[in-house]
N, CA, C and O atoms as a Tripos MOL2 file, in Angstrom:
@<TRIPOS>MOLECULE
protein
  308   307    77     0     0
PROTEIN
NO_CHARGES

@<TRIPOS>ATOM
      1 N          14.3740   55.9440   -8.7350 N.3       1 MET1
      2 CA         14.8700   56.1090   -7.3890 C.3       1 MET1
      3 C          13.8650   56.9800   -6.6210 C.2       1 MET1
      4 O          13.4750   58.0510   -7.0850 O.2       1 MET1
      5 N          13.4600   56.5060   -5.4560 N.am      2 THR2
      6 CA         12.5070   57.2610   -4.6540 C.3       2 THR2
      7 C          13.2080   58.4520   -3.9770 C.2       2 THR2
      8 O          14.4260   58.4290   -3.8010 O.2       2 THR2
      9 N          12.4620   59.4690   -3.6070 N.am      3 PRO3
     10 CA         13.0670   60.6030   -2.8990 C.3       3 PRO3
     11 C          13.7210   60.1800   -1.5850 C.2       3 PRO3
     12 O          14.7530   60.7300   -1.2000 O.2       3 PRO3
     13 N          13.1290   59.2120   -0.8990 N.am      4 GLU4
     14 CA         13.6970   58.7260    0.3690 C.3       4 GLU4
     15 C          15.0580   58.0690    0.1360 C.2       4 GLU4
     16 O          16.0110   58.3080    0.8770 O.2       4 GLU4
     17 N          15.1290   57.2410   -0.9040 N.am      5 TRP5
     18 CA         16.3920   56.5660   -1.2320 C.3       5 TRP5
     19 C          17.4300   57.5990   -1.6500 C.2       5 TRP5
     20 O          18.5820   57.5230   -1.2240 O.2       5 TRP5
     21 N          17.0420   58.5510   -2.4710 N.am      6 GLN6
     22 CA         17.9580   59.5990   -2.9260 C.3       6 GLN6
     23 C          18.5220   60.3780   -1.7470 C.2       6 GLN6
     24 O          19.7060   60.7130   -1.7410 O.2       6 GLN6
     25 N          17.6980   60.6680   -0.7570 N.am      7 ALA7
     26 CA         18.1620   61.3980    0.4290 C.3       7 ALA7
     27 C          19.2070   60.5840    1.1930 C.2       7 ALA7
     28 O          20.1920   61.1460    1.6720 O.2       7 ALA7
     29 N          19.0050   59.2640    1.3140 N.am      8 LEU8
     30 CA         19.9820   58.4170    2.0040 C.3       8 LEU8
     31 C          21.2980   58.3350    1.2370 C.2       8 LEU8
     32 O          22.3690   58.2980    1.8420 O.2       8 LEU8
     33 N          21.2230   58.3080   -0.0770 N.am      9 VAL9
     34 CA         22.4310   58.2470   -0.9020 C.3       9 VAL9
     35 C          23.2210   59.5430   -0.7850 C.2       9 VAL9
     36 O          24.4460   59.5180   -0.6730 O.2       9 VAL9
     37 N          22.5270   60.6670   -0.8110 N.am     10 GLU10
     38 CA         23.1980   61.9640   -0.7720 C.3      10 GLU10
     39 C          23.7430   62.3110    0.6120 C.2      10 GLU10
     40 O          24.7540   63.0040    0.7240 O.2      10 GLU10
     41 N          23.0880   61.8410    1.6510 N.am     11 SER11
     42 CA         23.5230   62.1090    3.0190 C.3      11 SER11
     43 C          23.3630   60.8200    3.8300 C.2      11 SER11
     44 O          22.3220   60.5940    4.4450 O.2      11 SER11
     45 N          24.3920   59.9850    3.8270 N.am     12 PRO12
     46 CA         24.2810   58.6450    4.4210 C.3      12 PRO12
     47 C          24.3480   58.6310    5.9530 C.2      12 PRO12
     48 O          25.3050   58.1270    6.5400 O.2      12 PRO12
     49 N          23.3270   59.1860    6.5780 N.am     13 ASP13
     50 CA         23.2240   59.1330    8.0360 C.3      13 ASP13
     51 C          22.9320   57.6790    8.4060 C.2      13 ASP13
     52 O          21.8570   57.1650    8.0980 O.2      13 ASP13
     53 N          23.8770   57.0200    9.0610 N.am     14 LEU14
     54 CA         23.7610   55.5860    9.3180 C.3      14 LEU14
     55 C          22.5860   55.2340   10.2080 C.2      14 LEU14
     56 O          22.0560   54.1270   10.1130 O.2      14 LEU14
     57 N          22.1700   56.1370   11.0620 N.am     15 TYR15
     58 CA         20.9980   55.8970   11.9080 C.3      15 TYR15
     59 C          19.7290   55.8630   11.0550 C.2      15 TYR15
     60 O          18.8370   55.0460   11.2830 O.2      15 TYR15
     61 N          19.6620   56.7600   10.0710 N.am     16 LYS16
     62 CA         18.5150   56.7760    9.1690 C.3      16 LYS16
     63 C          18.5450   55.5760    8.2200 C.2      16 LYS16
     64 O          17.5050   55.0090    7.8840 O.2      16 LYS16
     65 N          19.7420   55.2030    7.7990 N.am     17 VAL17
     66 CA         19.8950   54.0330    6.9260 C.3      17 VAL17
     67 C          19.3970   52.7840    7.6460 C.2      17 VAL17
     68 O          18.6510   51.9880    7.0760 O.2      17 VAL17
     69 N          19.8060   52.6170    8.8860 N.am     18 GLN18
     70 CA         19.3890   51.4510    9.6690 C.3      18 GLN18
     71 C          17.8900   51.5040    9.9410 C.2      18 GLN18
     72 O          17.2120   50.4800    9.8570 O.2      18 GLN18
     73 N          17.3670   52.6740   10.2630 N.am     19 ALA19
     74 CA         15.9350   52.8240   10.5240 C.3      19 ALA19
     75 C          15.1050   52.5080    9.2780 C.2      19 ALA19
     76 O          13.9460   52.1080    9.3900 O.2      19 ALA19
     77 N          15.6930   52.6850    8.0940 N.am     20 ALA20
     78 CA         14.9990   52.3790    6.8470 C.3      20 ALA20
     79 C          15.0240   50.8840    6.5410 C.2      20 ALA20
     80 O          14.4400   50.4390    5.5530 O.2      20 ALA20
     81 N          15.7080   50.1030    7.3980 N.am     21 GLY21
     82 CA         15.7000   48.6500    7.2370 C.3      21 GLY21
     83 C          16.9580   48.0510    6.6520 C.2      21 GLY21
     84 O          16.9890   46.8580    6.3520 O.2      21 GLY21
     85 N          17.9920   48.8480    6.4830 N.am     22 PHE22
     86 CA         19.2490   48.3410    5.9270 C.3      22 PHE22
     87 C          20.2180   47.9870    7.0470 C.2      22 PHE22
     88 O          20.3620   48.7360    8.0130 O.2      22 PHE22
     89 N          20.8750   46.8570    6.9160 N.am     23 ASP23
     90 CA         21.8460   46.4060    7.9110 C.3      23 ASP23
     91 C          23.2860   46.6610    7.4840 C.2      23 ASP23
     92 O          24.1850   46.7120    8.3240 O.2      23 ASP23
     93 N          23.5050   46.8210    6.1890 N.am     24 TYR24
     94 CA         24.8570   46.9800    5.6580 C.3      24 TYR24
     95 C          24.8930   48.0790    4.6060 C.2      24 TYR24
     96 O          23.8920   48.3740    3.9530 O.2      24 TYR24
     97 N          26.0660   48.6750    4.4580 N.am     25 ILE25
     98 CA         26.3270   49.6440    3.3940 C.3      25 ILE25
     99 C          27.6120   49.2120    2.7070 C.2      25 ILE25
    100 O          28.6160   48.9220    3.3570 O.2      25 ILE25
    101 N          27.5610   49.1760    1.3980 N.am     26 TYR26
    102 CA         28.7400   48.8650    0.5850 C.3      26 TYR26
    103 C          28.9910   50.0690   -0.3090 C.2      26 TYR26
    104 O          28.0940   50.4950   -1.0370 O.2      26 TYR26
    105 N          30.1990   50.6260   -0.2620 N.am     27 TYR27
    106 CA         30.5000   51.7880   -1.0880 C.3      27 TYR27
    107 C          31.9420   51.7500   -1.5600 C.2      27 TYR27
    108 O          32.7840   51.0370   -1.0150 O.2      27 TYR27
    109 N          32.1960   52.5430   -2.5960 N.am     28 ASP28
    110 CA         33.5330   52.5700   -3.1810 C.3      28 ASP28
    111 C          34.1160   53.9840   -3.1460 C.2      28 ASP28
    112 O          33.4770   54.9270   -2.6800 O.2      28 ASP28
    113 N          35.3290   54.1010   -3.6450 N.am     29 ILE29
    114 CA         36.0440   55.3770   -3.6090 C.3      29 ILE29
    115 C          35.3220   56.4550   -4.4220 C.2      29 ILE29
    116 O          35.3400   57.6260   -4.0410 O.2      29 ILE29
    117 N          34.6950   56.0790   -5.5220 N.am     30 LYS30
    118 CA         34.0010   57.0680   -6.3570 C.3      30 LYS30
    119 C          32.8350   57.6900   -5.5900 C.2      30 LYS30
    120 O          32.6260   58.9020   -5.6420 O.2      30 LYS30
    121 N          32.0890   56.8650   -4.8890 N.am     31 TYR31
    122 CA         30.9930   57.3770   -4.0680 C.3      31 TYR31
    123 C          31.5500   58.2880   -2.9780 C.2      31 TYR31
    124 O          31.0500   59.3950   -2.7730 O.2      31 TYR31
    125 N          32.5930   57.8190   -2.2750 N.am     32 TRP32
    126 CA         33.2360   58.5660   -1.1950 C.3      32 TRP32
    127 C          33.6960   59.9400   -1.6630 C.2      32 TRP32
    128 O          33.4690   60.9410   -0.9830 O.2      32 TRP32
    129 N          34.3420   59.9870   -2.8260 N.am     33 GLU33
    130 CA         34.8890   61.2500   -3.3380 C.3      33 GLU33
    131 C          33.7960   62.2500   -3.7330 C.2      33 GLU33
    132 O          34.0430   63.4560   -3.7560 O.2      33 GLU33
    133 N          32.6100   61.7670   -4.0370 N.am     34 ASN34
    134 CA         31.5140   62.6530   -4.4150 C.3      34 ASN34
    135 C          30.7020   63.1460   -3.2240 C.2      34 ASN34
    136 O          29.8060   63.9740   -3.3870 O.2      34 ASN34
    137 N          31.0050   62.6480   -2.0340 N.am     35 LEU35
    138 CA         30.3100   63.0840   -0.8220 C.3      35 LEU35
    139 C          30.9650   64.3350   -0.2480 C.2      35 LEU35
    140 O          32.1600   64.5650   -0.4310 O.2      35 LEU35
    141 N          30.1790   65.1230    0.4360 N.am     36 SER36
    142 CA         30.7340   66.2600    1.1640 C.3      36 SER36
    143 C          31.5360   65.7350    2.3560 C.2      36 SER36
    144 O          31.4130   64.5670    2.7270 O.2      36 SER36
    145 N          32.3370   66.5840    2.9400 N.am     37 THR37
    146 CA         33.1080   66.2120    4.1240 C.3      37 THR37
    147 C          32.1730   65.7800    5.2520 C.2      37 THR37
    148 O          32.4760   64.8420    5.9900 O.2      37 THR37
    149 N          31.0490   66.4590    5.3810 N.am     38 GLN38
    150 CA         30.0770   66.1050    6.4190 C.3      38 GLN38
    151 C          29.4920   64.7160    6.1660 C.2      38 GLN38
    152 O          29.3360   63.9310    7.1010 O.2      38 GLN38
    153 N          29.1730   64.4120    4.9220 N.am     39 SER39
    154 CA         28.6210   63.0930    4.6010 C.3      39 SER39
    155 C          29.6690   61.9940    4.7810 C.2      39 SER39
    156 O          29.3380   60.8890    5.2110 O.2      39 SER39
    157 N          30.9190   62.2880    4.4590 N.am     40 GLN40
    158 CA         31.9880   61.3160    4.7020 C.3      40 GLN40
    159 C          32.0900   61.0140    6.1920 C.2      40 GLN40
    160 O          32.2920   59.8650    6.5850 O.2      40 GLN40
    161 N          31.9510   62.0430    7.0170 N.am     41 ALA41
    162 CA         32.0040   61.8550    8.4710 C.3      41 ALA41
    163 C          30.8570   60.9620    8.9440 C.2      41 ALA41
    164 O          31.0290   60.1810    9.8800 O.2      41 ALA41
    165 N          29.6920   61.0680    8.3100 N.am     42 LEU42
    166 CA         28.5630   60.2140    8.6840 C.3      42 LEU42
    167 C          28.9010   58.7370    8.4820 C.2      42 LEU42
    168 O          28.5080   57.8900    9.2830 O.2      42 LEU42
    169 N          29.6300   58.4340    7.4080 N.am     43 LEU43
    170 CA         30.0070   57.0350    7.1450 C.3      43 LEU43
    171 C          31.0440   56.5150    8.1470 C.2      43 LEU43
    172 O          31.2750   55.3100    8.2410 O.2      43 LEU43
    173 N          31.6560   57.4210    8.8820 N.am     44 GLU44
    174 CA         32.6440   57.0280    9.8790 C.3      44 GLU44
    175 C          32.0680   57.0860   11.2940 C.2      44 GLU44
    176 O          32.8180   57.1680   12.2670 O.2      44 GLU44
    177 N          30.7520   57.0450   11.4090 N.am     45 SER45
    178 CA         30.0980   57.0680   12.7250 C.3      45 SER45
    179 C          30.5930   55.8920   13.5720 C.2      45 SER45
    180 O          30.8230   54.8040   13.0440 O.2      45 SER45
    181 N          30.7560   56.1010   14.8720 N.am     46 PRO46
    182 CA         31.2620   55.0510   15.7550 C.3      46 PRO46
    183 C          30.3790   53.8000   15.8020 C.2      46 PRO46
    184 O          30.8560   52.7200   16.1510 O.2      46 PRO46
    185 N          29.1150   53.9370   15.4560 N.am     47 CYS47
    186 CA         28.2200   52.7740   15.5140 C.3      47 CYS47
    187 C          28.4830   51.7780   14.3870 C.2      47 CYS47
    188 O          28.0760   50.6200   14.4810 O.2      47 CYS47
    189 N          29.1550   52.2120   13.3280 N.am     48 ALA48
    190 CA         29.4060   51.3450   12.1760 C.3      48 ALA48
    191 C          30.6120   50.4530   12.4180 C.2      48 ALA48
    192 O          31.6110   50.8750   13.0010 O.2      48 ALA48
    193 N          30.5020   49.2210   11.9630 N.am     49 ILE49
    194 CA         31.6010   48.2600   12.0720 C.3      49 ILE49
    195 C          32.0870   47.9360   10.6670 C.2      49 ILE49
    196 O          31.3080   47.5050    9.8160 O.2      49 ILE49
    197 N          33.3660   48.1440   10.4300 N.am     50 LEU50
    198 CA         33.9510   47.7970    9.1450 C.3      50 LEU50
    199 C          34.0560   46.2780    9.0600 C.2      50 LEU50
    200 O          34.8200   45.6580    9.8000 O.2      50 LEU50
    201 N          33.2950   45.6950    8.1650 N.am     51 VAL51
    202 CA         33.2920   44.2390    7.9840 C.3      51 VAL51
    203 C          34.4500   43.8200    7.0900 C.2      51 VAL51
    204 O          35.1790   42.8750    7.3910 O.2      51 VAL51
    205 N          34.6040   44.5420    5.9830 N.am     52 GLN52
    206 CA         35.6570   44.2070    5.0260 C.3      52 GLN52
    207 C          36.0280   45.4440    4.2320 C.2      52 GLN52
    208 O          35.1780   46.2820    3.9280 O.2      52 GLN52
    209 N          37.2990   45.5490    3.9030 N.am     53 GLU53
    210 CA         37.7770   46.6240    3.0520 C.3      53 GLU53
    211 C          38.7520   46.0440    2.0460 C.2      53 GLU53
    212 O          39.6710   45.3080    2.4050 O.2      53 GLU53
    213 N          38.5420   46.3820    0.7880 N.am     54 TYR54
    214 CA         39.4500   45.9790   -0.2790 C.3      54 TYR54
    215 C          40.1400   47.2270   -0.7790 C.2      54 TYR54
    216 O          39.4830   48.2200   -1.0920 O.2      54 TYR54
    217 N          41.4620   47.1870   -0.8580 N.am     55 THR55
    218 CA         42.2160   48.3350   -1.3250 C.3      55 THR55
    219 C          43.1070   47.9290   -2.4820 C.2      55 THR55
    220 O          43.4020   46.7510   -2.6820 O.2      55 THR55
    221 N          43.5200   48.9120   -3.2250 N.am     56 GLY56
    222 CA         44.4120   48.6690   -4.3500 C.3      56 GLY56
    223 C          44.5570   49.9270   -5.1640 C.2      56 GLY56
    224 O          44.3860   51.0410   -4.6700 O.2      56 GLY56
    225 N          44.8810   49.7210   -6.4410 N.am     57 TYR57
    226 CA         45.0110   50.8290   -7.3770 C.3      57 TYR57
    227 C          43.7600   50.8970   -8.2360 C.2      57 TYR57
    228 O          43.0360   49.9110   -8.3750 O.2      57 TYR57
    229 N          43.5150   52.0560   -8.8050 N.am     58 ARG58
    230 CA         42.3160   52.2360   -9.6130 C.3      58 ARG58
    231 C          42.3900   51.4880  -10.9410 C.2      58 ARG58
    232 O          41.3790   50.9780  -11.4220 O.2      58 ARG58
    233 N          43.5540   51.4210  -11.5220 N.am     59 SER59
    234 CA         43.7150   50.6850  -12.7770 C.3      59 SER59
    235 C          45.1970   50.4360  -13.0160 C.2      59 SER59
    236 O          46.0450   50.8280  -12.2140 O.2      59 SER59
    237 N          45.4910   49.7880  -14.1150 N.am     60 GLU60
    238 CA         46.8880   49.5030  -14.4510 C.3      60 GLU60
    239 C          47.6900   50.7640  -14.7410 C.2      60 GLU60
    240 O          48.9170   50.7610  -14.6470 O.2      60 GLU60
    241 N          46.9940   51.8390  -15.0940 N.am     61 THR61
    242 CA         47.6880   53.0940  -15.4080 C.3      61 THR61
    243 C          47.3930   54.2060  -14.4080 C.2      61 THR61
    244 O          47.9890   55.2800  -14.4840 O.2      61 THR61
    245 N          46.4950   53.9630  -13.4880 N.am     62 ASP62
    246 CA         46.1110   54.9650  -12.4830 C.3      62 ASP62
    247 C          46.4230   54.3920  -11.1100 C.2      62 ASP62
    248 O          45.6950   53.5380  -10.6040 O.2      62 ASP62
    249 N          47.5030   54.8640  -10.5120 N.am     63 TYR63
    250 CA         47.9770   54.2970   -9.2500 C.3      63 TYR63
    251 C          47.4300   54.9980   -8.0210 C.2      63 TYR63
    252 O          47.9240   54.7900   -6.9130 O.2      63 TYR63
    253 N          46.4070   55.8330   -8.2090 N.am     64 ARG64
    254 CA         45.7690   56.4360   -7.0400 C.3      64 ARG64
    255 C          45.0650   55.3340   -6.2410 C.2      64 ARG64
    256 O          44.6570   54.3100   -6.7900 O.2      64 ARG64
    257 N          44.9360   55.5680   -4.9520 N.am     65 THR65
    258 CA         44.3100   54.5900   -4.0650 C.3      65 THR65
    259 C          42.8640   54.3430   -4.4570 C.2      65 THR65
    260 O          42.1270   55.2660   -4.8030 O.2      65 THR65
    261 N          42.4830   53.0980   -4.3970 N.am     66 ASP66
    262 CA         41.1010   52.6810   -4.6380 C.3      66 ASP66
    263 C          40.6760   51.8630   -3.4270 C.2      66 ASP66
    264 O          41.5020   51.1970   -2.8030 O.2      66 ASP66
    265 N          39.3950   51.9120   -3.0950 N.am     67 PHE67
    266 CA         38.8960   51.0430   -2.0300 C.3      67 PHE67
    267 C          37.4220   50.7590   -2.2090 C.2      67 PHE67
    268 O          36.6980   51.4770   -2.8990 O.2      67 PHE67
    269 N          37.0090   49.6960   -1.5680 N.am     68 ARG68
    270 CA         35.6040   49.3240   -1.4260 C.3      68 ARG68
    271 C          35.4320   48.9040    0.0240 C.2      68 ARG68
    272 O          36.2750   48.1940    0.5730 O.2      68 ARG68
    273 N          34.3460   49.3380    0.6420 N.am     69 ARG69
    274 CA         34.1320   49.0450    2.0610 C.3      69 ARG69
    275 C          32.7260   48.5010    2.2910 C.2      69 ARG69
    276 O          31.7570   48.9280    1.6640 O.2      69 ARG69
    277 N          32.6520   47.5550    3.2000 N.am     70 LEU70
    278 CA         31.3740   47.0210    3.6440 C.3      70 LEU70
    279 C          31.2400   47.3520    5.1180 C.2      70 LEU70
    280 O          32.0710   46.9380    5.9270 O.2      70 LEU70
    281 N          30.1930   48.1010    5.4750 N.am     71 LEU71
    282 CA         29.9410   48.4890    6.8580 C.3      71 LEU71
    283 C          28.6980   47.7790    7.3800 C.2      71 LEU71
    284 O          27.6910   47.6600    6.6830 O.2      71 LEU71
    285 N          28.7920   47.3160    8.6090 N.am     72 ASP72
    286 CA         27.6510   46.7650    9.3420 C.3      72 ASP72
    287 C          27.0760   47.9300   10.1480 C.2      72 ASP72
    288 O          27.7630   48.5000   10.9950 O.2      72 ASP72
    289 N          25.8200   48.2800    9.8850 N.am     73 VAL73
    290 CA         25.2040   49.4240   10.5580 C.3      73 VAL73
    291 C          24.0910   49.0030   11.5230 C.2      73 VAL73
    292 O          23.2770   49.8310   11.9310 O.2      73 VAL73
    293 N          24.0560   47.7300   11.8850 N.am     74 ARG74
    294 CA         22.9870   47.2470   12.7740 C.3      74 ARG74
    295 C          23.0260   47.8870   14.1480 C.2      74 ARG74
    296 O          21.9970   47.9270   14.8230 O.2      74 ARG74
    297 N          24.1750   48.3910   14.5920 N.am     75 ASN75
    298 CA         24.2740   49.0520   15.8920 C.3      75 ASN75
    299 C          23.8660   50.5230   15.8600 C.2      75 ASN75
    300 O          23.8530   51.1820   16.8990 O.2      75 ASN75
    301 N          23.5410   51.0320   14.7020 N.am     76 CYS76
    302 CA         23.2110   52.4490   14.5450 C.3      76 CYS76
    303 C          21.7120   52.6610   14.7960 C.2      76 CYS76
    304 O          20.9320   52.8680   13.8660 O.2      76 CYS76
    305 N          21.3420   52.6040   16.0580 N.am     77 LYS77
    306 CA         19.9320   52.7490   16.4300 C.3      77 LYS77
    307 C          19.7360   53.9730   17.2870 C.2      77 LYS77
    308 O          18.6140   54.2650   17.7010 O.2      77 LYS77
@<TRIPOS>BOND
     1     1     2 1
     2     2     3 1
     3     3     4 2
     4     3     5 am
     5     5     6 1
     6     6     7 1
     7     7     8 2
     8     7     9 am
     9     9    10 1
    10    10    11 1
    11    11    12 2
    12    11    13 am
    13    13    14 1
    14    14    15 1
    15    15    16 2
    16    15    17 am
    17    17    18 1
    18    18    19 1
    19    19    20 2
    20    19    21 am
    21    21    22 1
    22    22    23 1
    23    23    24 2
    24    23    25 am
    25    25    26 1
    26    26    27 1
    27    27    28 2
    28    27    29 am
    29    29    30 1
    30    30    31 1
    31    31    32 2
    32    31    33 am
    33    33    34 1
    34    34    35 1
    35    35    36 2
    36    35    37 am
    37    37    38 1
    38    38    39 1
    39    39    40 2
    40    39    41 am
    41    41    42 1
    42    42    43 1
    43    43    44 2
    44    43    45 am
    45    45    46 1
    46    46    47 1
    47    47    48 2
    48    47    49 am
    49    49    50 1
    50    50    51 1
    51    51    52 2
    52    51    53 am
    53    53    54 1
    54    54    55 1
    55    55    56 2
    56    55    57 am
    57    57    58 1
    58    58    59 1
    59    59    60 2
    60    59    61 am
    61    61    62 1
    62    62    63 1
    63    63    64 2
    64    63    65 am
    65    65    66 1
    66    66    67 1
    67    67    68 2
    68    67    69 am
    69    69    70 1
    70    70    71 1
    71    71    72 2
    72    71    73 am
    73    73    74 1
    74    74    75 1
    75    75    76 2
    76    75    77 am
    77    77    78 1
    78    78    79 1
    79    79    80 2
    80    79    81 am
    81    81    82 1
    82    82    83 1
    83    83    84 2
    84    83    85 am
    85    85    86 1
    86    86    87 1
    87    87    88 2
    88    87    89 am
    89    89    90 1
    90    90    91 1
    91    91    92 2
    92    91    93 am
    93    93    94 1
    94    94    95 1
    95    95    96 2
    96    95    97 am
    97    97    98 1
    98    98    99 1
    99    99   100 2
   100    99   101 am
   101   101   102 1
   102   102   103 1
   103   103   104 2
   104   103   105 am
   105   105   106 1
   106   106   107 1
   107   107   108 2
   108   107   109 am
   109   109   110 1
   110   110   111 1
   111   111   112 2
   112   111   113 am
   113   113   114 1
   114   114   115 1
   115   115   116 2
   116   115   117 am
   117   117   118 1
   118   118   119 1
   119   119   120 2
   120   119   121 am
   121   121   122 1
   122   122   123 1
   123   123   124 2
   124   123   125 am
   125   125   126 1
   126   126   127 1
   127   127   128 2
   128   127   129 am
   129   129   130 1
   130   130   131 1
   131   131   132 2
   132   131   133 am
   133   133   134 1
   134   134   135 1
   135   135   136 2
   136   135   137 am
   137   137   138 1
   138   138   139 1
   139   139   140 2
   140   139   141 am
   141   141   142 1
   142   142   143 1
   143   143   144 2
   144   143   145 am
   145   145   146 1
   146   146   147 1
   147   147   148 2
   148   147   149 am
   149   149   150 1
   150   150   151 1
   151   151   152 2
   152   151   153 am
   153   153   154 1
   154   154   155 1
   155   155   156 2
   156   155   157 am
   157   157   158 1
   158   158   159 1
   159   159   160 2
   160   159   161 am
   161   161   162 1
   162   162   163 1
   163   163   164 2
   164   163   165 am
   165   165   166 1
   166   166   167 1
   167   167   168 2
   168   167   169 am
   169   169   170 1
   170   170   171 1
   171   171   172 2
   172   171   173 am
   173   173   174 1
   174   174   175 1
   175   175   176 2
   176   175   177 am
   177   177   178 1
   178   178   179 1
   179   179   180 2
   180   179   181 am
   181   181   182 1
   182   182   183 1
   183   183   184 2
   184   183   185 am
   185   185   186 1
   186   186   187 1
   187   187   188 2
   188   187   189 am
   189   189   190 1
   190   190   191 1
   191   191   192 2
   192   191   193 am
   193   193   194 1
   194   194   195 1
   195   195   196 2
   196   195   197 am
   197   197   198 1
   198   198   199 1
   199   199   200 2
   200   199   201 am
   201   201   202 1
   202   202   203 1
   203   203   204 2
   204   203   205 am
   205   205   206 1
   206   206   207 1
   207   207   208 2
   208   207   209 am
   209   209   210 1
   210   210   211 1
   211   211   212 2
   212   211   213 am
   213   213   214 1
   214   214   215 1
   215   215   216 2
   216   215   217 am
   217   217   218 1
   218   218   219 1
   219   219   220 2
   220   219   221 am
   221   221   222 1
   222   222   223 1
   223   223   224 2
   224   223   225 am
   225   225   226 1
   226   226   227 1
   227   227   228 2
   228   227   229 am
   229   229   230 1
   230   230   231 1
   231   231   232 2
   232   231   233 am
   233   233   234 1
   234   234   235 1
   235   235   236 2
   236   235   237 am
   237   237   238 1
   238   238   239 1
   239   239   240 2
   240   239   241 am
   241   241   242 1
   242   242   243 1
   243   243   244 2
   244   243   245 am
   245   245   246 1
   246   246   247 1
   247   247   248 2
   248   247   249 am
   249   249   250 1
   250   250   251 1
   251   251   252 2
   252   251   253 am
   253   253   254 1
   254   254   255 1
   255   255   256 2
   256   255   257 am
   257   257   258 1
   258   258   259 1
   259   259   260 2
   260   259   261 am
   261   261   262 1
   262   262   263 1
   263   263   264 2
   264   263   265 am
   265   265   266 1
   266   266   267 1
   267   267   268 2
   268   267   269 am
   269   269   270 1
   270   270   271 1
   271   271   272 2
   272   271   273 am
   273   273   274 1
   274   274   275 1
   275   275   276 2
   276   275   277 am
   277   277   278 1
   278   278   279 1
   279   279   280 2
   280   279   281 am
   281   281   282 1
   282   282   283 1
   283   283   284 2
   284   283   285 am
   285   285   286 1
   286   286   287 1
   287   287   288 2
   288   287   289 am
   289   289   290 1
   290   290   291 1
   291   291   292 2
   292   291   293 am
   293   293   294 1
   294   294   295 1
   295   295   296 2
   296   295   297 am
   297   297   298 1
   298   298   299 1
   299   299   300 2
   300   299   301 am
   301   301   302 1
   302   302   303 1
   303   303   304 2
   304   303   305 am
   305   305   306 1
   306   306   307 1
   307   307   308 2
@<TRIPOS>SUBSTRUCTURE
     1 MET1         2 RESIDUE 1 A MET
     2 THR2         6 RESIDUE 1 A THR
     3 PRO3        10 RESIDUE 1 A PRO
     4 GLU4        14 RESIDUE 1 A GLU
     5 TRP5        18 RESIDUE 1 A TRP
     6 GLN6        22 RESIDUE 1 A GLN
     7 ALA7        26 RESIDUE 1 A ALA
     8 LEU8        30 RESIDUE 1 A LEU
     9 VAL9        34 RESIDUE 1 A VAL
    10 GLU10       38 RESIDUE 1 A GLU
    11 SER11       42 RESIDUE 1 A SER
    12 PRO12       46 RESIDUE 1 A PRO
    13 ASP13       50 RESIDUE 1 A ASP
    14 LEU14       54 RESIDUE 1 A LEU
    15 TYR15       58 RESIDUE 1 A TYR
    16 LYS16       62 RESIDUE 1 A LYS
    17 VAL17       66 RESIDUE 1 A VAL
    18 GLN18       70 RESIDUE 1 A GLN
    19 ALA19       74 RESIDUE 1 A ALA
    20 ALA20       78 RESIDUE 1 A ALA
    21 GLY21       82 RESIDUE 1 A GLY
    22 PHE22       86 RESIDUE 1 A PHE
    23 ASP23       90 RESIDUE 1 A ASP
    24 TYR24       94 RESIDUE 1 A TYR
    25 ILE25       98 RESIDUE 1 A ILE
    26 TYR26      102 RESIDUE 1 A TYR
    27 TYR27      106 RESIDUE 1 A TYR
    28 ASP28      110 RESIDUE 1 A ASP
    29 ILE29      114 RESIDUE 1 A ILE
    30 LYS30      118 RESIDUE 1 A LYS
    31 TYR31      122 RESIDUE 1 A TYR
    32 TRP32      126 RESIDUE 1 A TRP
    33 GLU33      130 RESIDUE 1 A GLU
    34 ASN34      134 RESIDUE 1 A ASN
    35 LEU35      138 RESIDUE 1 A LEU
    36 SER36      142 RESIDUE 1 A SER
    37 THR37      146 RESIDUE 1 A THR
    38 GLN38      150 RESIDUE 1 A GLN
    39 SER39      154 RESIDUE 1 A SER
    40 GLN40      158 RESIDUE 1 A GLN
    41 ALA41      162 RESIDUE 1 A ALA
    42 LEU42      166 RESIDUE 1 A LEU
    43 LEU43      170 RESIDUE 1 A LEU
    44 GLU44      174 RESIDUE 1 A GLU
    45 SER45      178 RESIDUE 1 A SER
    46 PRO46      182 RESIDUE 1 A PRO
    47 CYS47      186 RESIDUE 1 A CYS
    48 ALA48      190 RESIDUE 1 A ALA
    49 ILE49      194 RESIDUE 1 A ILE
    50 LEU50      198 RESIDUE 1 A LEU
    51 VAL51      202 RESIDUE 1 A VAL
    52 GLN52      206 RESIDUE 1 A GLN
    53 GLU53      210 RESIDUE 1 A GLU
    54 TYR54      214 RESIDUE 1 A TYR
    55 THR55      218 RESIDUE 1 A THR
    56 GLY56      222 RESIDUE 1 A GLY
    57 TYR57      226 RESIDUE 1 A TYR
    58 ARG58      230 RESIDUE 1 A ARG
    59 SER59      234 RESIDUE 1 A SER
    60 GLU60      238 RESIDUE 1 A GLU
    61 THR61      242 RESIDUE 1 A THR
    62 ASP62      246 RESIDUE 1 A ASP
    63 TYR63      250 RESIDUE 1 A TYR
    64 ARG64      254 RESIDUE 1 A ARG
    65 THR65      258 RESIDUE 1 A THR
    66 ASP66      262 RESIDUE 1 A ASP
    67 PHE67      266 RESIDUE 1 A PHE
    68 ARG68      270 RESIDUE 1 A ARG
    69 ARG69      274 RESIDUE 1 A ARG
    70 LEU70      278 RESIDUE 1 A LEU
    71 LEU71      282 RESIDUE 1 A LEU
    72 ASP72      286 RESIDUE 1 A ASP
    73 VAL73      290 RESIDUE 1 A VAL
    74 ARG74      294 RESIDUE 1 A ARG
    75 ASN75      298 RESIDUE 1 A ASN
    76 CYS76      302 RESIDUE 1 A CYS
    77 LYS77      306 RESIDUE 1 A LYS
């Protein structure tokens, strides 16, 4: 993993993600839970469009909420 990629993963500034050439971000609850509150807020930037979200339970024995989200970040310029 390059230092540039690692920086985007640790702090997902959608403007920087888009500037790096990415149009979409796909992430799950595990990634979300490991982010700081500030980084979570970055993923909720107004420029991002939620394309699809899948929700459910984590497993047959773990009924905590689970999700996966696909964001379109092409407007984050």
